[in-house]
C-alpha positions in Angstrom: 31.0 35.6 -25.9 32.8 37.3 -23.2 34.3 35.1 -20.4 35.0 36.6 -17.0 37.5 35.4 -14.4 36.2 32.5 -12.3 37.7 34.1 -9.2 35.1 35.4 -6.7 35.2 39.3 -6.5 36.0 41.1 -3.3 33.2 41.6 -0.8 30.5 43.8 -2.4 27.4 45.2 -0.6 24.1 45.8 -2.1 24.5 49.5 -1.5 27.7 49.4 -3.7 25.5 48.0 -6.6 23.4 51.1 -6.6 20.1 49.3 -6.3 16.9 51.2 -5.6 16.6 52.4 -2.0 13.4 50.4 -1.3 15.3 47.3 -2.4 18.2 48.0 -0.2 15.9 48.7 2.8 14.0 45.4 2.3 17.2 43.4 1.9 18.6 45.0 5.1 15.5 44.3 7.1 15.9 40.7 6.0 19.6 40.7 7.3 21.1 40.8 3.9 23.7 43.5 3.2 26.6 41.8 1.5 26.1 40.2 -2.0 27.0 36.7 -2.7 29.8 36.2 -5.2 27.5 35.2 -8.1 25.3 38.3 -7.3 28.3 40.7 -7.1 29.6 39.3 -10.4 26.5 39.3 -12.5 24.4 42.2 -11.2 26.6 45.1 -12.7 26.3 43.6 -16.1 22.6 42.7 -15.7 21.7 46.1 -14.4 23.5 47.6 -17.5 21.2 45.7 -19.8 23.7 43.1 -20.9 22.7 39.5 -21.7 24.2 37.3 -18.9 25.2 33.7 -18.4 25.6 32.7 -14.8 27.3 29.4 -13.8 27.4 28.7 -10.1 26.5 25.8 -7.9 23.0 25.4 -6.2 22.5 27.5 -3.1 24.9 30.2 -4.2 22.3 32.9 -4.5 21.3 32.8 -8.1 17.7 33.9 -7.5 18.6 37.2 -6.2 21.2 37.5 -8.9 18.6 37.6 -11.6 15.7 38.7 -9.5 17.2 42.0 -8.2 18.3 42.7 -11.8 14.9 42.3 -13.2 13.1 44.3 -10.4 15.5 47.1 -10.8 14.9 47.3 -14.6 11.2 47.2 -14.1 11.2 50.0 -11.5 9.0 53.0 -12.5 7.0 51.1 -15.1 3.4 50.1 -15.0 1.8 46.7 -15.4 -0.5 46.0 -18.3 -3.4 43.5 -18.4 -2.3 40.2 -19.7 1.1 41.4 -20.8 3.7 40.8 -18.3 6.8 43.1 -18.5 9.4 40.5 -17.4 9.5 36.7 -17.0 11.3 34.1 -15.0 11.2 30.6 -16.4 11.8 27.6 -14.0 11.5 23.9 -14.6 9.5 22.9 -11.5 6.5 24.1 -9.4 8.6 23.9 -6.1 11.4 26.1 -7.7 8.8 28.6 -8.9 7.4 28.9 -5.3 10.9 29.2 -3.9 11.6 32.1 -6.4 8.2 33.8 -5.6 8.9 33.6 -1.9 12.1 35.5 -2.4 11.0 38.0 -4.9 7.5 39.0 -3.9 8.6 41.0 -0.8 11.1 42.9 -2.9 8.6 43.6 -5.8 6.2 45.0 -3.2 8.8 47.4 -1.9 8.9 49.0 -5.5 5.1 48.8 -5.9 5.5 46.0 -8.5 3.2 43.0 -9.1 4.9 39.6 -9.0 2.8 36.5 -9.7 3.2 32.8 -10.6 1.8 30.7 -13.3 2.6 26.9 -12.6 0.8 23.6 -13.1 -1.2 22.1 -10.2 -2.8 25.4 -9.2 -6.0 27.1 -10.3 -5.8 28.1 -14.0 -8.7 30.6 -13.7 -7.2 32.4 -10.7 -3.9 32.7 -12.5 -5.8 34.1 -15.5 -7.5 36.6 -13.3 -4.2 37.8 -11.8 -2.8 38.2 -15.4 -5.9 40.2 -16.4 -5.1 42.6 -13.5 -1.7 43.2 -14.6 1.6 41.6 -13.8 5.0 43.2 -13.8 7.1 40.0 -13.2 5.7 36.5 -14.0 7.3 33.5 -12.6 6.3 30.4 -14.7 6.9 26.9 -15.7 7.0 26.4 -19.4 4.1 24.1 -19.7 1.6 26.2 -17.8 2.7 29.4 -19.5 2.2 27.7 -22.8 -1.4 26.9 -21.8 -2.0 30.6 -20.9 -0.7 31.7 -24.2 -2.8 29.3 -26.1 -5.9 30.2 -24.1 -5.3 33.9 -24.7 -5.0 34.7 -21.0 -1.3 35.9 -21.5 0.6 37.7 -24.3 4.4 37.8 -24.4 4.9 40.6 -26.7 5.7 43.0 -24.0 8.3 40.9 -22.2 11.5 42.8 -22.4 13.4 40.9 -19.7 13.8 37.1 -19.3 15.6 35.0 -16.8 15.9 31.3 -17.4 16.9 29.3 -14.2 18.3 25.8 -14.1 18.5 25.7 -17.9 20.2 22.4 -17.8 17.4 20.7 -15.9 15.1 22.2 -18.4 16.9 20.3 -21.0 17.0 17.0 -19.0 13.3 17.3 -18.6 12.5 17.8 -22.3 11.2 21.4 -21.8 13.7 23.3 -24.2 11.3 23.2 -27.1 8.6 24.9 -25.1 11.2 27.4 -23.9 12.2 28.1 -27.5 8.4 28.6 -28.5 8.1 31.0 -25.6 11.3 33.0 -26.4 10.1 33.2 -30.1 7.0 35.1 -28.8 9.0 37.7 -27.0 10.7 40.7 -28.6 14.0 39.7 -30.2 15.9 42.6 -28.7 15.0 41.9 -25.1 17.4 41.2 -22.3 18.1 37.5 -21.5 19.7 36.1 -18.3 20.4 32.4 -18.3 21.7 30.4 -15.2 22.7 26.8 -15.6 25.2 24.3 -14.1 26.4 23.4 -17.5 26.5 25.5 -20.7 27.0 22.7 -23.4 24.8 20.6 -25.5 21.2 21.8 -25.9 21.8 24.6 -23.4 24.8 25.9 -25.6 22.5 25.9 -28.7 19.8 27.8 -26.9 22.5 30.3 -25.8 23.8 30.7 -29.4 20.3 31.2 -30.8 18.7 33.6 -28.3 21.4 35.5 -26.4 23.2 38.4 -27.8 27.0 38.8 -26.9 26.4 37.3 -23.5 28.8 37.9 -20.7 29.6 34.7 -18.7 30.3 34.6 -14.9 31.4 31.4 -13.2 32.3 31.9 -9.6 32.2 28.3 -8.4 33.1 24.9 -9.6 30.4 23.0 -11.5 31.0 19.9 -9.5 29.8 19.3 -5.9 33.2 18.5 -4.6 33.4 21.5 -2.4 35.3 21.8 0.9 32.3 21.9 3.1 30.7 18.7 1.7 31.7 15.2 2.7 31.0 12.3 0.3 30.6 8.7 1.4 29.8 5.4 -0.1 28.4 2.9 2.4 28.1 -0.7 1.3 25.3 -2.7 2.8 23.7 -6.0 2.2 20.3 -6.1 0.8 19.0 -7.4 4.1 20.5 -4.7 6.1 19.7 -1.8 3.8 16.2 -0.9 5.2 17.4 -1.1 9.0 20.3 1.1 8.1 18.1 3.6 6.4 15.8 3.6 9.4 18.7 4.3 11.9 19.9 7.1 9.6 16.4 8.6 9.6 16.4 8.7 13.4 19.4 11.0 13.6 19.3 14.6 14.7 19.0 17.3 12.1 17.3 17.7 8.6 17.8 14.7 6.3 16.6 14.4 2.6 16.5 10.9 1.3 16.3 10.3 -2.4 14.7 7.2 -4.1 14.0 6.6 -7.8 10.2 6.0 -7.8 7.2 7.6 -6.2 5.9 4.1 -5.0 9.2 3.6 -3.1 8.9 7.0 -1.6 5.5 6.1 -0.2 6.6 2.6 1.0 9.8 3.9 2.7 7.9 6.9 4.4 5.3 4.5 5.8 8.2 2.3 7.2 9.9 5.2 8.8 6.7 6.5 10.4 6.0 2.9 11.8 9.6 2.9 13.2 9.2 6.2 15.1 10.9 8.4 12.6 9.0 11.6 11.6 9.1 11.7 7.8 7.2 13.2 4.9 6.8 12.1 1.3 7.4 14.2 -1.8 6.9 13.2 -5.3 5.0 14.2 -8.5 1.9 12.1 -7.6 1.0 14.4 -4.8 -1.3 17.3 -5.3 0.2 20.7 -5.1 -1.5 21.4 -1.7 0.0 18.2 -0.3 3.5 19.1 -1.7 3.3 22.6 -0.1 2.3 21.2 3.2 5.1 18.6 3.2 7.8 21.1 2.4 6.4 23.6 5.0 6.6 20.8 7.7 10.1 20.0 6.6 11.2 23.7 6.7 9.6 24.3 10.1 11.2 21.1 11.5 8.0 19.2 12.2 9.3 16.4 9.9 13.0 16.3 10.0 13.1 13.7 7.3 12.0 14.2 3.7 11.8 11.3 1.4 11.7 12.5 -2.2 12.3 11.5 -5.9 14.5 13.4 -8.3 11.6 15.7 -9.2 12.5 17.6 -5.9 16.2 17.5 -6.5 16.4 21.2 -7.6 13.1 22.3 -6.2 14.0 22.1 -2.6 15.8 25.1 -1.3 16.0 24.6 2.4 18.8 25.7 4.6 20.4 23.6 7.3 20.0 20.2 5.5 23.0 18.4 7.1 22.6 15.1 5.3 21.5 13.9 1.8 21.1 10.2 1.6 21.0 8.4 -1.8 18.9 5.4 -0.6 18.8 4.4 -4.4 22.0 5.6 -6.2 21.5 8.5 -8.6 20.9 7.4 -12.2 23.9 9.5 -13.4 26.5 12.2 -12.3 24.2 14.9 -13.0 21.4 13.6 -10.8 24.0 13.0 -8.2 25.2 16.6 -8.1 21.6 17.9 -8.1 20.7 15.8 -5.2 23.9 16.6 -3.3 23.2 20.2 -3.8 20.5 20.2 -1.2 23.2 20.2 1.5 26.2 22.4 2.1 24.2 25.5 0.8 25.7 28.9 1.0 28.9 27.8 2.6 27.4 25.6 5.3 28.8 22.1 5.9 27.0 18.8 4.9 27.4 15.2 4.3 26.4 13.2 1.2 25.9 9.4 1.7 25.2 6.9 -1.0 24.1 3.4 0.0 25.1 0.5 -2.4 25.1 -3.1 -2.5 28.1 -5.3 -3.6 26.9 -5.5 -7.2 26.5 -1.6 -7.5 30.0 -0.7 -6.6 31.5 -0.4 -10.0 28.6 1.5 -11.5 28.6 4.0 -8.5 32.3 4.5 -8.5 32.3 5.4 -12.2 29.4 7.8 -11.5 31.1 9.6 -8.6 34.4 9.9 -10.7 32.5 11.6 -13.5 30.8 13.8 -10.9 34.3 15.0 -9.8 34.0 13.7 -6.2 36.2 11.3 -4.3 34.0 9.7 -1.7 35.2 7.6 1.3 34.3 3.9 1.1 33.0 1.9 4.2 31.1 -1.3 4.6 28.4 -1.0 7.5 25.7 -2.8 9.2 23.0 -1.7 11.5 24.2 -0.4 14.7 27.8 0.0 13.6 30.0 2.7 15.4 31.2 3.8 12.0 27.7 4.3 10.6 26.8 6.5 13.6 30.1 8.5 13.3 29.4 9.2 9.5 25.8 9.9 9.6 24.7 10.4 13.2 22.4 7.3 13.1 20.5 6.2 16.2 18.2 3.4 17.1 14.6 4.6 16.3 12.1 4.7 19.2 9.9 2.0 17.5 6.8 4.0 18.5 4.7 4.6 15.4 4.2 8.2 14.4 0.9 9.3 13.1 1.1 11.3 9.8 1.0 15.0 10.7 -1.9 16.8 9.1 -1.7 20.5 9.2 -5.0 22.6 9.4 -5.9 24.2 6.1 -4.8 27.8 5.8 -7.2 30.5 5.0 -5.5 31.1 1.7 -5.6 27.5 0.8 -9.0 27.0 -1.0 -10.5 23.7 -1.9 -8.7 22.2 -4.7 -10.1 23.1 -8.0 -9.6 19.8 -9.8 -8.2 16.4 -9.3 -5.1 15.5 -11.1 -2.7 12.6 -11.5 0.8 13.4 -12.7 3.8 11.3 -13.5 7.0 12.0 -11.4 8.3 14.5 -14.1 5.2 16.7 -13.5 3.5 15.7 -16.8 -0.4 15.2 -16.5 -2.0 11.8 -16.8 -5.2 11.5 -18.9 -8.5 12.1 -17.2 -7.6 15.0 -14.9 -11.0 16.7 -14.3 -12.3 19.8 -12.5 -14.3 19.3 -9.3 -15.7 22.8 -9.2 -17.1 24.7 -12.2 -16.9 23.7 -15.8 -13.9 22.8 -18.0 -10.9 20.6 -17.7 -7.5 21.4 -16.5 -4.2 19.6 -15.9 -0.9 20.1 -14.2 0.5 22.4 -16.9 3.0 20.4 -19.0 2.0 21.7 -22.3 -1.3 20.1 -23.5 -4.0 22.5 -24.3 -7.3 22.4 -22.4 -10.4 20.9 -23.9 -13.1 23.6 -23.8 -16.0 22.6 -21.6 -18.7 23.0 -24.3 -17.1 20.6 -26.7 -18.7 17.1 -26.2 -16.3 14.4 -25.2 -15.4 12.0 -28.1 -13.4 8.8 -27.6 -10.6 8.1 -30.0 -11.4 4.4 -30.0 
């Protein structure tokens, strides 16, 4: 394995990388001319056909690092029905949508078809898109496995694969499915893998499926960057909710992380009742609801987003100035994933963890393992120090009605009802509302054909 220098390269423009002219024009029209360090480091090797390992913190531009390489390699080819030519594997639906938003305009500039295959969306529409031909497919492992089993997608023509957030794939238990998918692709194909860590299960995946990969690491793996402040705020159990509400009333975008989807809903309801515009995001929401909540957060209609860890890597929104751990993260990895929602692409940001007296020792050990040195402060509602650190304010107290956006023309009636766990795995009993057949959120279970009579296991 070749290891490159962790030092960031000198400023490199996309023109210096000899990308196809249509890609350069589209990037320039979007205001992007200079490559981020991870892009400048990995693109030359990826464009040359090498297997690449990219290690950089979230928000560093990884999507274009592998996306531009794949699109350039696909330039000039022709899509085949049900046989994508390149594949991007991501762990969550939100991340798939973010990647698609970034790459579809670039793919169009080259006349290439880029599509998604993720859970929570219509299986039949995805199958129709695959049947028409797809050059680059962005997929979650579970839903792609469903398409393979149903015969709506074949992977024997995939010559280029990018695996994003491989360490989260491992944490969510998706690596067995990733291995099954890789086994169905040509063994000599190009593999690009991006991960915050390259040890454990990810390291075994690299050893088994990548050939003489070149590794580029242009940023520390921890979240202790100079543009990010870390704070531990000790509160009493009685003061915790009022403190959270005052922080929610601050100016700027705020993401609040809690551990359970039920707590997300309760906290969001409390914030709305106090006059704070907030949206709830967790695995129990339908995909349409999740899309609308994220759109409202990006557009500034709801400046506060309350989320579970399912969103820790799926939310790529600029200008998030504060991440609040309402519930302390379960471990140092979750802490870093959550913290990475702020201070993106060199911007500044603040990360605050609320803890009670009995949580001090556990939280301190976790932050030490994460490689950060937070400042410790005891606070109460209305404290000047709380306002200085977080920008907290007294909420208006005027209840806010939940904002409901009009359904877009492209947003059709939901094809089925589903109930998911917070990891995105389907619960039993998810049924279609329109048409025949059954369908779930795409975590790997094959569909039950509609003509087969239902038989209880009892």
